[in-house]
C-alpha positions as CSV (number, residue, x, y, z in Angstrom):
1,M,0.0,0.0,0.0
2,A,2.9,2.4,0.8
3,G,4.3,1.7,-2.6
4,W,1.1,2.6,-4.3
5,R,0.8,5.8,-2.2
6,R,4.3,6.9,-3.3
7,C,3.9,6.2,-7.0
8,R,0.1,6.7,-7.6
9,W,0.5,10.1,-9.2
10,Q,3.4,9.0,-11.3
11,I,1.1,6.2,-12.7
12,I,-2.0,8.4,-13.0
13,A,0.0,11.1,-14.9
14,T,1.4,8.5,-17.3
15,L,-2.1,7.1,-17.9
16,E,-3.4,10.6,-18.7
17,M,-0.6,11.2,-21.2
18,G,-1.3,7.8,-22.6
19,L,-4.8,9.0,-23.6
20,L,-3.4,11.1,-26.4
21,M,-1.0,8.4,-27.5
22,L,-3.9,5.9,-27.5
23,S,-5.8,8.3,-29.8
24,H,-2.7,8.6,-32.0
25,G,-2.5,4.8,-32.2
26,I,-6.1,4.8,-33.5
27,I,-5.1,7.1,-36.3
28,L,-2.3,4.8,-37.3
29,G,-4.4,1.6,-37.1
30,W,-7.4,3.2,-38.8
31,F,-5.3,4.3,-41.9
32,S,-3.7,0.8,-42.3
33,L,-7.2,-0.6,-43.2
34,M,-8.7,2.5,-44.6
35,Y,-6.0,2.7,-47.2
36,V,-7.3,-0.4,-49.0
37,F,-10.9,1.0,-48.8
38,L,-9.9,4.5,-50.1
39,A,-8.0,2.8,-52.9
40,S,-11.1,0.9,-54.0
41,D,-14.1,1.9,-56.2
42,D,-16.1,2.5,-53.0
43,T,-13.9,5.4,-51.8
44,P,-15.8,8.3,-50.3
45,L,-13.2,10.7,-51.9
46,D,-13.4,12.3,-55.3
47,E,-11.0,9.8,-56.6
48,K,-9.6,6.5,-55.4
49,L,-6.1,6.5,-53.9
50,T,-3.0,5.2,-55.9
51,V,0.1,3.6,-54.5
52,Q,1.8,7.0,-54.8
53,H,-1.0,8.6,-52.8
54,G,-0.7,5.9,-50.2
55,S,3.0,6.3,-49.8
56,W,2.8,10.1,-49.4
57,I,-0.1,9.8,-47.0
58,G,1.8,7.3,-44.9
59,S,5.2,9.1,-45.0
60,I,4.0,12.7,-44.5
61,L,3.3,11.7,-40.9
62,G,7.1,11.8,-40.4
63,M,7.4,15.3,-41.9
64,G,4.8,16.6,-39.5
65,G,6.8,15.1,-36.6
66,L,10.0,16.5,-38.0
67,T,8.5,20.0,-38.1
68,T,7.6,19.8,-34.5
69,N,10.9,18.3,-33.4
70,L,13.0,21.0,-35.0
71,I,11.5,23.6,-32.7
72,M,10.5,21.5,-29.7
73,G,13.7,21.9,-27.6
74,Y,13.3,25.6,-27.1
75,P,9.6,25.7,-25.8
76,L,10.3,22.6,-23.6
77,D,13.1,24.4,-21.8
78,Y,11.7,27.9,-21.9
79,F,8.0,27.4,-21.3
80,G,8.0,24.0,-19.7
81,R,6.5,20.6,-20.4
82,K,2.9,21.4,-19.5
83,P,2.3,24.2,-22.2
84,V,3.7,21.9,-24.9
85,M,1.3,19.1,-23.7
86,Y,-1.6,21.5,-24.0
87,F,-0.6,22.5,-27.5
88,L,-0.6,18.9,-28.8
89,V,-4.4,18.7,-28.7
90,I,-4.8,21.4,-31.4
91,P,-3.1,19.6,-34.4
92,H,-4.4,16.2,-33.1
93,A,-8.1,17.3,-33.0
94,T,-7.7,19.2,-36.3
95,H,-6.6,15.9,-38.0
96,W,-10.0,14.3,-37.2
97,I,-11.9,17.4,-38.3
98,L,-10.2,17.3,-41.7
99,I,-10.9,13.6,-42.1
100,Y,-14.6,14.3,-41.5
101,F,-14.9,17.2,-43.9
102,G,-12.3,16.0,-46.5
103,T,-13.3,15.3,-50.0
104,N,-10.0,14.7,-51.7
105,V,-6.4,13.5,-51.1
106,I,-5.2,17.0,-50.1
107,Y,-7.3,16.9,-47.0
108,L,-5.6,13.5,-46.1
109,Y,-2.2,15.0,-46.7
110,V,-2.8,17.9,-44.3
111,A,-4.6,15.7,-41.8
112,R,-1.7,13.2,-41.6
113,F,0.9,16.0,-41.4
114,L,-1.0,17.5,-38.4
115,A,-1.2,14.0,-36.8
116,G,2.6,13.8,-37.2
117,V,3.0,17.3,-35.5
118,A,1.0,16.1,-32.5
119,A,2.7,12.7,-32.3
120,G,6.2,14.1,-32.8
121,G,5.6,16.4,-29.9
122,G,4.1,13.7,-27.7
123,V,7.0,11.3,-28.3
124,V,9.4,14.0,-27.1
125,V,7.6,15.6,-24.2
126,F,5.8,12.5,-22.6
127,P,9.0,10.3,-22.1
128,I,10.8,13.4,-20.7
129,F,7.9,14.2,-18.3
130,V,7.7,10.5,-17.2
131,A,11.5,10.3,-16.7
132,E,11.5,13.5,-14.6
133,I,8.7,12.4,-12.2
134,A,9.1,8.6,-12.0
135,D,11.1,6.6,-9.4
136,T,14.0,4.7,-10.8
137,N,12.4,1.2,-10.1
138,I,9.4,2.0,-12.3
139,R,10.7,4.5,-14.8
140,G,11.2,2.0,-17.5
141,S,7.7,0.5,-17.1
142,L,6.1,3.9,-17.1
143,G,8.1,5.0,-20.2
144,S,7.1,1.9,-22.0
145,A,3.5,2.5,-21.0
146,I,3.4,5.5,-23.3
147,F,4.2,3.3,-26.3
148,L,1.9,0.6,-25.0
149,A,-0.9,3.2,-25.4
150,I,0.0,3.6,-29.0
151,S,-0.1,-0.2,-29.5
152,A,-3.5,-0.4,-27.9
153,G,-4.7,2.4,-30.1
154,L,-3.4,0.6,-33.2
155,L,-5.6,-2.4,-32.3
156,V,-8.6,-0.2,-31.5
157,G,-7.9,1.6,-34.9
158,Y,-7.9,-1.7,-36.7
159,I,-11.2,-2.7,-35.1
160,C,-12.8,0.7,-35.7
161,A,-11.8,0.7,-39.4
162,S,-13.6,-2.7,-39.7
163,F,-16.8,-1.8,-37.9
164,I,-17.3,2.0,-37.8
165,A,-18.3,4.1,-40.8
166,Y,-15.7,6.4,-42.3
167,K,-17.5,9.6,-41.3
168,V,-18.6,8.4,-37.8
169,L,-15.2,7.6,-36.3
170,P,-13.8,11.2,-36.3
171,C,-16.8,12.2,-34.1
172,V,-16.1,9.4,-31.7
173,A,-12.3,9.8,-31.7
174,L,-12.5,13.4,-30.5
175,V,-13.6,12.2,-27.1
176,L,-10.1,11.0,-26.1
177,P,-8.2,14.3,-26.7
178,T,-11.0,16.1,-24.8
179,I,-10.6,13.9,-21.8
180,Y,-6.8,14.2,-22.0
181,I,-6.8,18.0,-22.0
182,I,-9.1,18.2,-19.0
183,S,-7.2,15.5,-17.0
184,I,-3.7,17.1,-17.3
185,I,-4.8,20.5,-16.1
186,F,-4.4,19.3,-12.5
187,L,-0.9,17.9,-12.9
188,P,2.0,20.2,-11.7
189,E,5.0,20.9,-13.8
190,T,8.0,18.5,-13.3
191,P,10.3,19.4,-10.4
192,I,13.4,19.3,-12.6
193,F,12.1,22.0,-15.0
194,L,10.9,24.1,-12.0
195,L,14.4,24.0,-10.5
196,R,15.9,25.0,-13.8
197,A,13.5,27.9,-13.9
198,G,14.6,29.0,-10.4
199,K,11.3,28.1,-8.8
200,T,12.6,26.0,-5.9
201,E,9.5,26.3,-3.7
202,K,7.2,25.1,-6.5
203,A,9.7,22.4,-7.4
204,E,9.6,21.1,-3.9
205,K,5.8,20.9,-3.9
206,S,5.9,19.2,-7.2
207,Y,8.4,16.6,-5.9
208,Y,6.2,15.9,-2.9
209,F,3.2,15.6,-5.1
210,Y,4.6,13.0,-7.5
211,K,6.4,11.1,-4.8
212,G,3.4,10.9,-2.5
213,L,5.3,12.6,0.3
214,S,4.1,15.0,3.1
215,A,5.6,18.5,3.2
216,E,5.6,18.3,7.0
217,D,7.6,15.2,7.2
218,P,11.4,15.8,8.0
219,E,12.2,12.7,6.0
220,S,10.5,14.2,2.9
221,K,12.5,17.3,3.2
222,K,15.7,15.3,3.6
223,E,14.8,13.3,0.4
224,F,14.2,16.5,-1.6
225,K,17.5,17.9,-0.4
226,E,19.3,14.8,-1.6
227,F,17.4,15.1,-5.0
228,L,18.5,18.8,-5.2
229,D,22.1,18.0,-4.3
230,E,22.3,15.3,-6.9
231,L,21.0,17.6,-9.6
232,L,23.5,20.3,-8.7
233,A,26.3,17.7,-8.7
234,D,25.4,16.7,-12.2
235,S,25.1,20.4,-13.3
236,A,21.6,19.5,-14.5
237,V,20.2,22.9,-13.5
238,E,22.9,25.0,-15.0
239,K,22.7,26.6,-18.5
240,I,23.7,24.4,-21.5
241,T,27.0,25.4,-23.2
242,T,28.8,24.0,-26.3
243,K,31.2,22.2,-24.0
244,D,28.3,20.0,-23.0
245,F,28.0,18.6,-26.5
246,C,31.8,18.3,-27.2
247,N,33.0,15.6,-24.9
248,R,33.6,11.8,-25.1
249,E,30.5,10.9,-23.1
250,A,28.2,13.0,-25.2
251,W,29.5,11.8,-28.5
252,K,29.3,8.2,-27.5
253,A,25.6,8.7,-26.5
254,F,24.9,10.5,-29.8
255,G,26.4,7.7,-31.8
256,L,24.2,5.1,-30.0
257,V,21.1,7.3,-30.4
258,I,21.6,7.4,-34.2
259,V,21.9,3.6,-34.3
260,L,18.8,3.2,-32.1
261,L,16.8,5.6,-34.3
262,F,17.9,3.7,-37.5
263,T,16.9,0.5,-35.9
264,H,13.5,1.7,-34.8
265,Q,12.4,2.4,-38.4
266,M,14.7,0.5,-40.8
267,S,13.9,-2.8,-39.0
268,G,10.4,-2.5,-40.4
269,N,8.9,-2.1,-37.0
270,F,6.5,0.7,-37.9
271,A,6.1,0.1,-41.6
272,I,4.8,-3.5,-41.1
273,L,2.0,-2.2,-38.9
274,T,1.3,0.8,-41.2
275,Y,1.0,-1.4,-44.3
276,A,-0.2,-4.6,-42.7
277,T,-3.2,-5.0,-45.0
278,T,-1.0,-4.6,-48.1
279,I,1.5,-7.2,-46.8
280,F,-1.4,-9.7,-46.1
281,E,-2.6,-9.1,-49.7
282,H,0.8,-10.0,-51.0
283,L,0.9,-13.2,-48.9
284,N,-2.2,-14.4,-51.0
285,S,-4.0,-15.6,-47.9
286,K,-7.7,-16.6,-48.2
287,L,-8.2,-15.3,-44.7
288,D,-10.2,-12.1,-44.2
289,L,-7.8,-9.1,-44.4
290,H,-9.6,-7.2,-41.6
291,L,-9.4,-10.3,-39.3
292,C,-5.7,-10.8,-40.0
293,T,-4.9,-7.2,-39.2
294,I,-6.8,-7.3,-36.0
295,I,-5.0,-10.5,-34.9
296,L,-1.7,-8.8,-35.8
297,G,-2.8,-5.9,-33.5
298,V,-3.4,-8.3,-30.7
299,A,0.1,-9.8,-31.1
300,Q,1.9,-6.5,-31.1
301,L,-0.2,-5.3,-28.0
302,L,0.7,-8.5,-26.2
303,G,4.4,-7.9,-26.9
304,M,4.1,-4.4,-25.5
305,I,2.4,-5.7,-22.3
306,I,5.2,-8.2,-21.8
307,A,7.8,-5.5,-22.3
308,L,6.0,-3.3,-19.7
309,F,6.5,-6.0,-17.1
310,L,10.1,-7.1,-18.1
311,V,11.8,-3.8,-18.8
312,D,12.6,-3.0,-15.2
313,R,13.3,-6.6,-14.3
314,M,15.4,-7.9,-17.2
315,G,16.7,-4.6,-18.4
316,R,16.5,-2.6,-21.7
317,R,19.5,-4.2,-23.4
318,I,18.4,-7.8,-23.4
319,L,14.9,-6.8,-24.6
320,M,16.3,-4.8,-27.5
321,L,18.7,-7.6,-28.6
322,S,16.0,-10.3,-28.2
323,S,13.6,-8.2,-30.2
324,L,16.0,-7.8,-33.1
325,A,16.8,-11.5,-33.2
326,G,13.1,-12.4,-33.4
327,M,12.5,-9.8,-36.1
328,V,15.3,-11.1,-38.2
329,L,13.9,-14.7,-38.1
330,G,10.3,-13.5,-38.8
331,E,11.2,-11.3,-41.7
332,L,13.4,-13.9,-43.3
333,I,10.6,-16.5,-43.0
334,I,8.2,-14.0,-44.7
335,A,10.8,-13.5,-47.5
336,G,11.2,-17.2,-47.8
337,L,7.4,-17.7,-48.2
338,K,7.4,-15.2,-51.1
339,Y,10.5,-16.8,-52.8
340,F,9.8,-20.5,-52.2
341,A,6.2,-21.2,-51.3
342,S,3.7,-21.8,-54.0
343,S,0.5,-19.7,-54.4
344,E,-1.5,-22.7,-53.5
345,F,0.4,-23.2,-50.3
346,L,-0.1,-19.6,-49.3
347,K,-3.8,-19.7,-50.0
348,E,-4.5,-23.0,-48.3
349,Q,-2.1,-22.4,-45.4
350,G,-2.9,-18.8,-44.9
351,W,-2.6,-19.2,-41.1
352,F,1.2,-19.8,-41.5
353,G,1.8,-16.3,-43.1
354,L,-0.5,-14.8,-40.4
355,A,1.4,-16.6,-37.6
356,T,4.8,-15.4,-39.0
357,M,3.6,-11.8,-39.2
358,C,2.3,-12.0,-35.6
359,F,5.6,-13.5,-34.5
360,T,7.5,-10.7,-36.1
361,S,5.3,-8.0,-34.7
362,F,5.4,-9.6,-31.2
363,F,9.2,-9.5,-31.1
364,S,9.2,-6.0,-32.6
365,S,7.0,-4.9,-29.7
366,I,9.0,-6.4,-26.8
367,G,12.1,-4.2,-27.6
368,V,12.4,-2.1,-30.7
369,A,9.0,-0.5,-30.4
370,S,8.7,-0.3,-26.6
371,V,12.1,0.6,-25.2
372,T,14.0,2.6,-27.9
373,V,12.9,6.1,-26.7
374,V,13.2,5.0,-23.0
375,I,16.9,4.1,-23.7
376,I,17.5,7.3,-25.6
377,V,16.3,9.4,-22.7
378,E,18.4,7.4,-20.3
379,I,21.7,7.4,-22.2
380,L,21.7,11.1,-23.0
381,P,23.5,13.4,-20.5
382,I,20.9,14.6,-18.1
383,K,21.6,18.3,-18.8
384,L,20.9,17.7,-22.6
385,I,17.8,15.6,-22.3
386,S,15.3,18.1,-23.5
387,V,17.2,19.5,-26.5
388,C,18.8,16.2,-27.6
389,T,15.6,14.2,-27.2
390,S,13.9,16.7,-29.5
391,I,16.7,16.4,-32.0
392,S,16.6,12.6,-31.7
393,I,12.9,12.4,-32.5
394,A,13.4,14.8,-35.4
395,I,15.9,12.4,-36.8
396,L,13.5,9.5,-36.1
397,N,10.8,11.3,-38.1
398,I,13.2,11.6,-41.0
399,F,13.6,7.8,-40.9
400,I,9.8,7.4,-40.6
401,F,9.3,9.5,-43.7
402,I,11.9,7.5,-45.6
403,T,10.6,4.1,-44.6
404,L,6.9,4.8,-45.0
405,K,7.6,6.4,-48.4
406,I,9.7,3.6,-49.9
407,Y,8.0,0.6,-48.2
408,P,4.8,0.4,-50.3
409,E,6.7,1.4,-53.4
410,M,9.4,-1.3,-52.9
411,I,6.6,-3.9,-52.4
412,A,4.9,-2.8,-55.6
413,E,8.1,-2.5,-57.6
414,Y,10.3,-5.4,-56.3
415,G,8.0,-7.5,-54.2
416,L,7.5,-8.4,-50.6
417,G,10.5,-10.8,-50.5
418,P,13.3,-8.2,-51.2
419,T,11.6,-5.7,-49.0
420,M,11.7,-8.1,-46.0
421,I,15.3,-9.1,-46.7
422,M,16.2,-5.4,-46.6
423,T,14.7,-4.9,-43.2
424,A,16.2,-8.2,-41.9
425,V,19.7,-7.0,-42.9
426,S,19.0,-3.7,-41.1
427,C,18.1,-5.7,-38.0
428,I,21.3,-7.8,-38.2
429,F,23.5,-4.6,-38.6
430,S,21.8,-3.0,-35.6
431,A,22.1,-6.1,-33.4
432,I,25.8,-6.3,-34.0
433,I,26.5,-2.6,-33.2
434,L,24.1,-2.5,-30.2
435,G,25.4,-5.8,-28.9
436,L,28.9,-4.4,-28.8
437,F,28.3,-0.9,-27.5
438,L,24.8,-0.5,-25.9
439,P,25.1,-0.3,-22.0
440,E,22.4,-1.3,-19.7
441,T,20.5,1.7,-18.3
442,K,17.8,0.3,-16.1
443,N,19.4,1.5,-12.8
444,K,20.7,4.8,-14.1
445,H,19.6,7.7,-11.8
446,L,18.4,10.7,-13.8
447,A,18.0,12.7,-10.6
């Protein structure tokens, strides 16, 4: 019970932030199935989508995120985490409004761009917020919970696309950002930001709030004093200078961050989920495409849930390397099916292709999808977390744009087999580099 009292507001705050990520996951899952519908003769748009349209609609999400990330570091450090969290609702809600009123592909381009703006900001500010309020023993789990919310949203999006009319879902989906904006009003700013802003008294109150401590208890005051001394020792409340970027520790962290960002996208982690229906079509299964995609969503959600429970027990490193190993195996099996299995086998044994896709997505979720950003926040020098996380997610969005743009075009031009081999080779490269150089960060103290 004492443990719950200490961490209850850390958990509640994470769940509240998760509402917007859940809503973003719905956007991702919904488009995966809607792409096939919008490309059919039954499209509600003025013209049906082409492969080129689909690749641009998918990839422009990354450009929206990149736009946010290029400017996110300054408002995070100048205005704070909370104002940025309020802002995210505007582009997110506008996405659904444009979907409702849209009549042609331009509306979809703008809507997806704005969805990227909101998601790009959320993937930066939410992990930082969680890292700055969470106790070390649950920080990994809470950080992973943000991405678990996206996975849950993906599954909900798959289901909604199968059963809810195109014009009805936007009206329903606006409920989540509304609840989110109301719920976060009552959360105080993080103690680390308040200390950097010179608001020591407010920082102390915030610290007591998130740690479930009493301001009257001498032990609470002692704990806050230790927290403050540790920050001062790490120079985490001093102004950032160029020297902070130009040292061995920083450059090693930056190099690992680049490899992690490359891994997150070039492994096929996000592209497989975004274009799941297209992949199932190329596997020539007789199974219902909607049902296959929903089952895939269940598999990736299960992986995320397992990661949530293991990340603070087994550590980040082993989950990441196990994830890459599983993805290599799954992607090579899918490629093998396209190269060596007959069309009759794929049709009659459609469950095998579905099982392999679920296997790949499951292993993607236990590490690559769930702990990448958690690791990035933890390996960066504490003083540089805000600005470097923003830059990191900007680079991630460049990778998102590249992979979501080329993935459907590669499948259409060269086939599913070569595309899967490309992503498997990327996983092998990443596993070697991370296996050699990635440290374990589960017990690292951020403050």
